[in-house]
C-alpha positions as CSV (number, residue, x, y, z in Angstrom):
1,X,0.0,-5.6,17.0
2,X,2.8,-8.2,17.5
3,X,2.2,-11.8,16.9
4,X,4.6,-14.7,17.8
5,X,6.2,-16.7,15.0
6,X,4.4,-19.9,16.4
7,X,1.0,-18.2,16.1
8,X,1.8,-17.1,12.6
9,X,2.6,-20.7,11.6
10,X,-0.6,-21.9,13.4
11,X,-2.7,-19.4,11.5
12,X,-1.2,-20.4,8.2
13,X,-1.9,-24.0,8.9
14,X,-5.5,-23.2,9.9
15,X,-6.1,-21.3,6.6
16,X,-4.2,-23.8,4.3
17,X,-7.5,-25.3,3.0
18,X,-8.5,-22.1,1.4
19,X,-5.4,-22.2,-0.9
20,X,-1.8,-20.9,-0.7
21,X,-1.7,-18.3,2.1
22,X,1.2,-15.9,2.9
23,X,1.8,-13.9,6.0
24,X,3.5,-10.5,5.4
25,X,4.8,-8.4,8.3
26,X,3.1,-5.0,8.7
27,X,2.8,-2.5,11.5
28,X,4.2,-5.0,14.0
29,X,1.6,-7.7,13.1
30,X,0.9,-9.6,9.9
31,X,-1.4,-9.4,6.9
32,X,-2.7,-12.7,5.5
33,X,-2.8,-12.8,1.7
34,X,-4.3,-15.3,-0.8
35,X,-4.9,-14.9,-4.5
36,X,-3.3,-11.5,-4.4
37,X,-5.6,-9.9,-1.8
38,X,-5.3,-9.4,2.0
39,X,-8.2,-11.3,3.6
40,X,-7.0,-11.5,7.2
41,X,-4.7,-10.1,9.8
42,X,-2.9,-11.2,12.9
43,X,-2.8,-9.0,16.0
44,X,-1.5,-10.0,19.4
45,X,-1.8,-13.7,18.6
46,X,-5.4,-13.3,17.4
47,X,-6.7,-14.0,13.9
48,X,-9.2,-11.6,12.3
49,X,-10.8,-12.1,8.9
50,X,-12.1,-9.5,6.4
51,X,-15.8,-8.9,6.0
52,X,-18.1,-6.8,3.9
53,X,-21.9,-6.1,3.8
54,X,-22.5,-9.5,2.2
55,X,-20.9,-11.7,4.9
56,X,-20.7,-9.4,8.0
57,X,-24.1,-10.6,9.3
58,X,-22.8,-14.2,9.4
59,X,-19.9,-13.1,11.7
60,X,-22.2,-11.0,13.9
61,X,-24.8,-13.9,14.2
62,X,-21.9,-16.2,15.4
63,X,-21.0,-13.6,18.1
64,X,-17.7,-12.8,16.5
65,X,-15.7,-9.8,17.9
66,X,-14.8,-6.9,15.6
67,X,-11.2,-5.8,15.4
68,X,-10.7,-2.2,16.7
69,X,-7.6,-0.1,17.2
70,X,-6.7,3.2,18.8
71,X,-6.6,5.8,16.1
72,X,-4.6,9.0,15.8
73,X,-7.3,11.0,17.6
74,X,-7.1,8.6,20.6
75,X,-10.5,7.2,19.6
76,X,-11.2,3.5,18.9
77,X,-11.6,2.9,15.2
78,X,-13.8,0.1,13.9
79,X,-12.7,-2.0,10.9
80,X,-14.1,-4.6,8.6
81,X,-12.2,-7.4,10.3
82,X,-13.8,-9.9,12.7
83,X,-12.4,-12.7,14.8
84,X,-13.8,-16.1,13.7
85,X,-15.7,-18.3,16.2
86,X,-13.6,-20.0,18.9
87,X,-14.4,-23.5,17.6
88,X,-12.8,-22.6,14.2
89,X,-9.4,-21.8,15.8
90,X,-8.3,-25.3,16.3
91,X,-9.5,-27.1,13.2
92,X,-8.7,-26.2,9.6
93,X,-12.0,-27.7,8.4
94,X,-14.0,-25.6,10.9
95,X,-12.1,-22.5,9.8
96,X,-12.6,-23.2,6.0
97,X,-16.1,-21.6,5.7
98,X,-15.0,-18.5,7.6
99,X,-11.8,-18.2,5.5
100,X,-13.8,-18.6,2.3
101,X,-16.2,-15.8,3.4
102,X,-13.3,-13.5,4.1
103,X,-11.5,-14.3,0.9
104,X,-14.6,-13.7,-1.1
105,X,-15.1,-10.4,0.7
106,X,-11.5,-9.4,-0.1
107,X,-11.9,-10.4,-3.8
108,X,-15.2,-8.4,-4.1
109,X,-13.5,-5.3,-2.6
110,X,-10.6,-5.7,-5.0
111,X,-12.9,-6.1,-8.0
112,X,-14.9,-3.0,-6.9
113,X,-11.6,-1.0,-6.6
114,X,-10.5,-2.1,-10.0
115,X,-13.8,-1.2,-11.6
116,X,-13.7,2.2,-10.0
117,X,-10.1,2.8,-11.3
118,X,-11.1,1.6,-14.8
119,X,-14.0,4.1,-14.8
120,X,-11.7,6.9,-13.8
121,X,-9.3,6.0,-16.6
122,X,-12.1,6.1,-19.2
123,X,-13.1,9.5,-17.9
124,X,-9.5,10.7,-17.9
125,X,-9.4,11.1,-14.1
126,X,-6.9,8.3,-13.4
127,X,-3.8,10.3,-14.3
128,X,-1.8,11.9,-11.5
129,X,-2.2,15.3,-13.2
130,X,-6.0,14.9,-13.4
131,X,-6.1,13.8,-9.7
132,X,-4.2,17.0,-8.7
133,X,-6.6,19.1,-10.8
134,X,-3.8,20.3,-13.1
135,X,-4.5,21.7,-16.6
136,X,-3.0,19.9,-19.5
137,X,0.5,21.1,-20.3
138,X,0.9,23.6,-23.2
139,X,3.2,23.0,-26.0
140,X,6.0,25.6,-26.5
141,X,5.2,27.8,-29.5
142,X,8.8,28.3,-30.5
143,X,11.2,25.4,-30.7
144,X,14.9,25.7,-30.9
145,X,16.7,24.0,-33.7
146,X,18.9,21.1,-32.6
147,X,22.1,22.8,-33.9
148,X,21.3,26.1,-32.0
149,X,20.6,24.1,-28.8
150,X,23.8,22.2,-29.1
151,X,25.8,25.4,-29.7
152,X,24.3,27.1,-26.6
153,X,25.1,24.0,-24.5
154,X,28.7,24.0,-25.8
155,X,29.1,27.8,-25.0
156,X,27.8,27.2,-21.5
157,X,30.3,24.5,-20.8
158,X,33.2,26.5,-22.3
159,X,32.4,29.6,-20.2
160,X,34.6,30.0,-17.1
161,X,32.9,29.7,-13.8
162,X,32.9,32.6,-11.3
163,X,35.6,32.2,-8.8
164,X,37.6,29.7,-10.9
165,X,40.5,32.1,-11.6
166,X,41.7,29.9,-14.4
167,X,42.4,26.9,-12.1
168,X,39.1,25.1,-12.8
169,X,37.8,25.2,-9.3
170,X,37.1,27.7,-6.5
171,X,39.2,27.4,-3.4
172,X,36.1,27.9,-1.2
173,X,34.6,24.6,0.0
174,X,31.2,23.7,-1.4
175,X,28.1,22.6,0.4
176,X,27.7,24.7,3.5
177,X,29.9,25.1,6.6
178,X,31.7,22.2,7.9
179,X,34.3,22.3,10.7
180,X,37.7,20.9,9.7
């Protein structure tokens, strides 16, 4: 998924009309971000833009190629990223409508994800404990008084350790076996 630095610069120039765009290195390639969302990626010096149900037909009608990769099961995995038409790869103005479609798709996906997370929070399912299926923690029935707790901690610190033999430390090395 590697892309040359020159191609990364070229892609950023092509997409500049859509607004400030950043390229972030990821998995040997680059993710393209604008307005806080990833809307494109670079793979082997090729640009791919994000699609969704609303804009995917436009990419398909233009004969755009879908980005696929070899998954863990050694099977080709399809994605929601498509390569824009060839004529858009040399002119920022020709790339602008495709970049806008991709950015809109990424923003819709982000809004849907946020709405889903907000719904889970309202239902109490957004907490890590709720996700793990854990029961709410019970409160201890008997609480120690602060003075009793402090006294027990002091007694624990004052008690001699096993093997200390009055010298404060054991002569045996700590932490496993290590050749000296």
